[in-house]
SEKE-214221 format. One record per residue (C-alpha): z, y, x. Coordinates in steps of 0.05 Angstrom, whole numbers, padded with zeros to 5 digits, always signed. Example, Ala and Ser with C-alpha at 12.3 -4.5 7.8 and 13.67 -1.06 7.14 Angstrom:
2
+00156-00090+00246 +00143-00021+00273 
This chain:
578
+00458-03974+00593 +00520-04010+00606 +00551-04036+00671 +00537-04107+00655 +00464-04091+00639 +00455-04051+00702 +00483-04109+00743 +00426-04158+00712 +00372-04105+00730 +00334-04134+00790 +00330-04095+00852 +00253-04090+00847 +00258-04052+00779 +00301-04003+00808 +00257-03993+00866 +00201-03986+00818 +00238-03932+00779 +00253-03897+00847 +00174-03899+00864 +00157-03869+00799 +00208-03811+00803 +00178-03799+00875 +00112-03791+00846 +00137-03742+00793 +00173-03702+00845 +00112-03701+00890 +00079-03652+00839 +00085-03580+00856 +00124-03545+00802 +00171-03486+00790 +00237-03489+00823 +00278-03483+00759 +00241-03543+00724 +00242-03583+00787 +00316-03579+00793 +00327-03597+00723 +00284-03658+00731 +00317-03681+00794 +00385-03681+00764 +00359-03718+00703 +00324-03771+00746 +00383-03784+00793 +00425-03792+00729 +00378-03845+00702 +00371-03878+00767 +00447-03888+00774 +00465-03893+00704 +00507-03829+00708 +00514-03779+00652 +00540-03722+00704 +00495-03702+00757 +00495-03630+00788 +00454-03598+00844 +00477-03541+00885 +00429-03506+00934 +00443-03470+00998 +00445-03394+00990 +00471-03358+01056 +00536-03387+01070 +00547-03411+01000 +00525-03467+00951 +00503-03443+00881 +00496-03494+00820 +00425-03491+00807 +00410-03556+00766 +00451-03597+00720 +00446-03658+00675 +00496-03684+00624 +00567-03651+00629 +00556-03633+00701 +00566-03559+00687 +00636-03574+00656 +00653-03614+00714 +00628-03563+00764 +00663-03504+00737 +00652-03458+00798 +00583-03428+00799 +00590-03418+00873 +00625-03454+00931 +00631-03437+00998 +00605-03485+01056 +00662-03534+01069 +00699-03520+01003 +00716-03578+00957 +00679-03645+00963 +00611-03617+00951 +00619-03563+01004 +00645-03614+01052 +00580-03651+01044 +00541-03588+01060 +00585-03579+01119 +00577-03644+01152 +00510-03664+01127 +00537-03735+01109 +00544-03768+01046 +00612-03772+01013 +00635-03826+00964 +00706-03819+00932 +00744-03861+00881 +00795-03826+00835 +00768-03756+00857 +00817-03723+00805 +00875-03740+00856 +00838-03714+00916 +00871-03657+00951 +00805-03633+00978 +00779-03617+00909 +00799-03546+00887 +00853-03545+00832 +00798-03524+00782 +00754-03581+00795 +00810-03632+00797 +00832-03606+00726 +00757-03616+00702 +00750-03685+00731 +00817-03705+00697 +00790-03679+00630 +00726-03712+00640 +00753-03781+00659 +00714-03787+00719 +00730-03850+00761 +00683-03838+00823 +00646-03784+00861 +00588-03788+00900 +00560-03731+00941 +00493-03735+00981 +00463-03682+01023 +00392-03656+01009 +00363-03653+01083 +00300-03633+01113 +00306-03653+01184 +00375-03631+01207 +00378-03577+01156 +00420-03581+01089 +00382-03553+01034 +00434-03571+00980 +00476-03628+00953 +00472-03677+00898 +00538-03686+00864 +00543-03749+00819 +00601-03770+00778 +00611-03835+00737 +00668-03862+00691 +00655-03933+00713 +00717-03965+00741 +00678-03999+00797 +00649-03931+00820 +00586-03929+00863 +00562-03987+00906 +00530-03991+00971 +00463-04006+00937 +00477-03943+00895 +00483-03900+00959 +00422-03930+00992 +00384-03918+00928 +00406-03846+00918 +00397-03832+00996 +00322-03851+00991 +00318-03807+00925 +00353-03750+00962 +00298-03753+01017 +00244-03746+00968 +00280-03692+00928 +00290-03651+00993 +00215-03654+01008 +00204-03632+00935 +00251-03574+00941 +00220-03550+01001 +00150-03556+00973 +00173-03519+00914 +00200-03463+00959 +00136-03458+00996 +00094-03458+00936 +00136-03398+00906 +00131-03362+00973 +00055-03371+00972 +00050-03350+00902 +00093-03288+00918 +00048-03272+00973 -00015-03282+00935 +00014-03236+00881 +00031-03180+00934 -00041-03192+00965 -00074-03185+00894 -00030-03122+00881 -00050-03097+00950 -00124-03108+00938 -00119-03075+00871 -00085-03013+00905 -00139-03012+00959 -00194-03012+00908 -00160-02956+00874 -00149-02921+00940 -00222-02928+00956 -00243-02899+00889 -00201-02841+00899 -00225-02830+00966 -00299-02835+00941 -00282-02787+00884 -00248-02741+00932 -00311-02739+00984 -00353-02718+00920 -00300-02668+00898 -00298-02636+00965 -00370-02631+00971 -00375-02596+00903 -00319-02548+00919 -00353-02531+00984 -00418-02514+00948 -00381-02479+00891 -00341-02435+00943 -00404-02407+00973 -00428-02388+00905 -00358-02360+00883 -00351-02322+00947 -00416-02282+00927 -00394-02274+00854 -00326-02251+00868 -00351-02205+00926 -00406-02176+00893 -00364-02162+00831 -00311-02125+00869 -00362-02082+00907 -00395-02063+00842 -00325-02044+00810 -00313-01998+00872 -00374-01959+00849 -00358-01956+00777 -00312-01902+00743 -00255-01933+00695 -00296-01906+00633 -00364-01936+00653 -00388-01982+00595 -00409-02034+00646 -00344-02041+00676 -00312-02094+00630 -00367-02139+00636 -00363-02139+00712 -00290-02146+00708 -00298-02208+00662 -00348-02236+00712 -00296-02225+00768 -00240-02257+00726 -00282-02318+00707 -00300-02329+00780 -00224-02323+00799 -00210-02379+00746 -00265-02422+00779 -00238-02407+00848 -00172-02437+00820 -00207-02499+00802 -00243-02510+00866 -00180-02500+00905 -00148-02557+00861 -00210-02601+00878 -00200-02586+00953 -00125-02606+00945 -00143-02670+00914 -00201-02685+00964 -00147-02671+01021 -00194-02615+01047 -00143-02558+01045 -00122-02521+01108 -00048-02535+01118 +00000-02496+01155 +00062-02545+01160 +00129-02523+01184 +00196-02564+01185 +00233-02549+01121 +00286-02577+01075 +00259-02597+01002 +00327-02575+00978 +00310-02503+00999 +00242-02508+00968 +00275-02532+00899 +00327-02477+00901 +00275-02423+00917 +00230-02446+00857 +00292-02448+00807 +00278-02383+00775 +00205-02394+00764 +00214-02466+00741 +00265-02443+00685 +00213-02395+00663 +00162-02450+00661 +00201-02501+00623 +00227-02458+00566 +00296-02458+00533 +00289-02524+00497 +00287-02565+00561 +00348-02574+00603 +00338-02569+00677 +00384-02616+00720 +00381-02616+00796 +00417-02671+00838 +00406-02650+00912 +00427-02690+00971 +00471-02645+01008 +00458-02684+01072 +00383-02684+01062 +00339-02694+01123 +00276-02650+01139 +00201-02657+01131 +00141-02626+01164 +00097-02599+01104 +00067-02537+01082 +00118-02497+01043 +00070-02466+00994 +00038-02535+00978 +00104-02569+00966 +00124-02510+00917 +00055-02530+00880 +00078-02603+00880 +00142-02583+00844 +00109-02531+00799 +00054-02580+00777 +00102-02638+00766 +00152-02596+00726 +00096-02567+00683 +00071-02638+00669 +00142-02660+00651 +00148-02599+00603 +00083-02614+00569 +00108-02689+00562 +00171-02658+00520 +00144-02622+00462 +00208-02626+00423 +00249-02610+00485 +00287-02656+00528 +00316-02665+00601 +00285-02654+00665 +00317-02674+00728 +00299-02657+00798 +00329-02706+00857 +00326-02710+00925 +00349-02762+00975 +00343-02797+01041 +00312-02865+01034 +00285-02914+01082 +00220-02948+01062 +00227-03020+01091 +00167-03062+01117 +00169-03105+01053 +00157-03043+01016 +00101-03018+01060 +00067-03084+01054 +00065-03080+00980 +00037-03006+00977 -00027-02986+01010 -00027-02926+01060 +00053-02932+01064 +00085-02932+01131 +00159-02962+01136 +00213-02916+01164 +00258-02857+01145 +00232-02817+01086 +00255-02759+01041 +00250-02771+00968 +00235-02718+00916 +00238-02743+00848 +00219-02710+00780 +00240-02745+00718 +00231-02727+00643 +00255-02757+00575 +00188-02748+00545 +00135-02789+00510 +00120-02833+00573 +00054-02865+00586 +00024-02935+00580 -00006-02975+00638 -00077-02955+00623 -00058-02881+00626 -00016-02892+00691 -00073-02921+00725 -00116-02859+00714 -00065-02802+00718 -00086-02780+00787 -00163-02780+00776 -00188-02708+00774 -00206-02682+00705 -00169-02740+00667 -00126-02714+00619 -00087-02739+00551 -00084-02665+00527 -00128-02636+00470 -00191-02593+00488 -00169-02530+00520 -00098-02551+00537 -00111-02573+00609 -00160-02584+00664 -00136-02650+00685 -00127-02628+00757 -00053-02614+00760 -00032-02687+00781 -00095-02698+00821 -00074-02632+00860 -00005-02664+00872 -00038-02730+00893 -00083-02697+00945 -00025-02653+00976 +00020-02711+00983 -00033-02757+01016 -00052-02701+01061 +00016-02689+01080 +00020-02760+01102 +00067-02778+01041 +00067-02830+00985 +00072-02820+00911 +00089-02868+00853 +00100-02863+00781 +00148-02905+00734 +00135-02894+00659 +00136-02932+00593 +00115-02907+00525 +00176-02872+00493 +00221-02877+00555 +00200-02817+00596 +00170-02812+00665 +00191-02808+00738 +00147-02789+00794 +00174-02805+00861 +00143-02770+00924 +00164-02795+00997 +00148-02751+01056 +00163-02775+01127 +00232-02752+01150 +00233-02713+01219 +00289-02702+01269 +00278-02628+01277 +00321-02582+01237 +00287-02531+01188 +00285-02458+01219 +00295-02390+01181 +00242-02375+01131 +00192-02328+01165 +00162-02269+01131 +00087-02261+01124 +00059-02215+01175 +00046-02146+01152 -00023-02125+01125 -00065-02087+01175 -00052-02013+01162 -00130-02003+01167 -00185-02051+01154 -00241-02005+01187 -00266-02009+01258 -00328-01993+01302 -00333-02061+01342 -00392-02106+01343 -00388-02170+01304 -00434-02228+01308 -00442-02259+01238 -00464-02332+01235 -00475-02360+01165 -00529-02403+01137 -00527-02385+01062 -00563-02322+01056 -00524-02295+00997 -00458-02302+01032 -00484-02276+01097 -00515-02216+01060 -00448-02201+01027 -00405-02210+01091 -00455-02159+01127 -00448-02107+01071 -00372-02110+01073 -00368-02106+01147 -00416-02046+01154 -00380-02013+01098 -00316-02016+01140 -00353-01987+01200 -00374-02045+01242 -00438-02062+01276 -00462-02130+01254 -00509-02176+01288 -00534-02232+01239 -00554-02302+01252 -00571-02357+01200 -00552-02414+01248 -00526-02431+01316 -00592-02428+01358 -00604-02360+01332 -00534-02336+01345 -00546-02358+01420 -00613-02321+01427 -00582-02260+01396 -00520-02265+01445 -00564-02273+01506 -00608-02213+01489 -00550-02169+01468 -00529-02126+01526 -00463-02101+01504 -00398-02134+01484 -00389-02175+01425 -00319-02165+01398 -00315-02223+01346 -00357-02276+01322 -00348-02292+01245 -00379-02358+01232 -00385-02413+01180 -00357-02477+01205 -00406-02525+01173 -00478-02511+01188 -00540-02552+01204 -00554-02567+01276 -00494-02538+01307 -00422-02527+01279 -00382-02464+01287 -00335-02498+01335 -00397-02520+01382 -00428-02451+01375 -00362-02417+01397 -00357-02462+01456 -00429-02449+01478 -00419-02374+01473 -00353-02368+01507 -00386-02365+01579 -00434-02306+01555 -00378-02268+01516 -00311-02289+01546 -00266-02238+01514 -00300-02251+01444 -00253-02268+01389 -00273-02319+01339 -00260-02322+01261 -00280-02383+01225 -00295-02386+01152 -00305-02446+01105 -00302-02476+01036 -00264-02534+01061 -00235-02566+01122 -00273-02598+01174 -00254-02638+01234 -00291-02588+01279 -00229-02537+01273 -00176-02578+01243 -00136-02647+01250 -00117-02679+01190 -00122-02616+01149 -00076-02578+01197 -00101-02516+01234 -00091-02504+01305 -00043-02451+01312 -00090-02411+01358 -00150-02417+01307 -00166-02361+01262 -00191-02381+01194 -00211-02347+01131 -00213-02394+01065 -00279-02385+01020 -00282-02354+00969 -00254-02293+00996 -00252-02220+00971 -00281-02160+01007 -00211-02133+01026 -00183-02205+01049 -00248-02207+01097 -00240-02137+01122 -00165-02143+01136 -00172-02213+01166 -00228-02183+01216 -00183-02127+01235 -00125-02174+01246 -00159-02219+01292 -00193-02165+01331 -00127-02133+01341 -00095-02195+01362 -00145-02205+01413 -00137-02130+01440 -00062-02142+01444 -00069-02207+01482 -00114-02173+01531 -00067-02119+01543 -00009-02164+01554 -00049-02201+01608 -00061-02132+01647 -00119-02117+01690 -00149-02171+01730 
């Protein structure tokens, strides 16, 4: 369109063109496409072959849309507010028309040179304003000798008002779309978390029932083996039963870990120390064809977790990485202090923002596709062949991390390796010295009276036989009400109550509270196949609560009973006579 042609165009036609452009801009569309359309529409409206749009980004303006040779003329991708002609428009919020811009000292030297090469005779800058806020600037150039008229300025000012609204609508649309995507992702995570919680409850219930059965199998096997000579032909069969029950016990322990039903004994610790302590074991696990690299933050903060459970996390993840590198590779253990911000917490269900300690385990193995990643923490899910894995290693890791108040995520692509990242809340306390386990009781025998309360008959019979074999007098009860009656009728002291935690009618904790007035000096030892809120809080056992995990061996039961009774005697002596 020539200058003479434009001058003959009636004003109504130009206004009609503006109206058509406004209707087009009113459509919600992606920001990138919108900016390109804005620049092109403005160029057609003013018969210009060089229109650029800069949008505000912090304290600067970035070139976001262009038509014609605008990118050559606007050679600087980013301008400061107040810099060059476009920056002045952004700073003042006022339109600016300049004739012979190549001679204007306010232009940067680079822009002046670009204007000379382009032969531009005039510049028109118009702010894209929403209220008093400047969202960006329209930069329009022309080679016409007459430059821009007052009618041009009025027309492009009206266009800029419509463009600013369209720009804001596009921004709001993108924010809404991002929020929707985050919500959709969060809903997917919540669905997955609920599924894992449901599977966890099922696994915990199964593990509880199995632990009662395994307690009897392991206990009776060991009692039988004590009665057999080394040459007895029956001995290998009994040993096989004991060994198989032990393997089954390992599986139920992993199920309890996944279902967050383990008893935890957290302490303040440094993950660097855990990794260092596990170093020799890890080298044996991975073999010679895998290079183990550690990248440990020397200023690492501390976490509050169960040391043995953290070691289990490390070992399981390292074994998983080893299996993913059958031809060898590189395995990296990394620790770091990280800050999980509120935005991250919003995108991840069950994550709390704040200071955390990260433990990352990375391998250069075969990697995983998205379908596999979605299921790796499910119990019994495995990509290995028959007999090569239980599918409980990563499920165990998941349960331990969750029960410890942490978060775990995985990054992986087929052929690109895998990285597991674990985040545990950072604490202000400093890790203390590693405590040695208490010495075993020198003798597990005794002559005290023990009240045994267990609703599973086979478990109760086994515990009775073990205790009686070690010299104790045993009073038996199948439930809480029976235990109350026995205690009321018994004339002498009861030194210890050994009770299951979960029983019909009355829990072990409730029973202990009911019996305390009748036997104030009686010690209490709880036993259970999984945690219960009756004696723990979020899986953490009260330091004053004595607990024995099922399944237990005869020696473990006898020694724990002796330990609890002796501790009660010691406490009584330290208090002295009344």
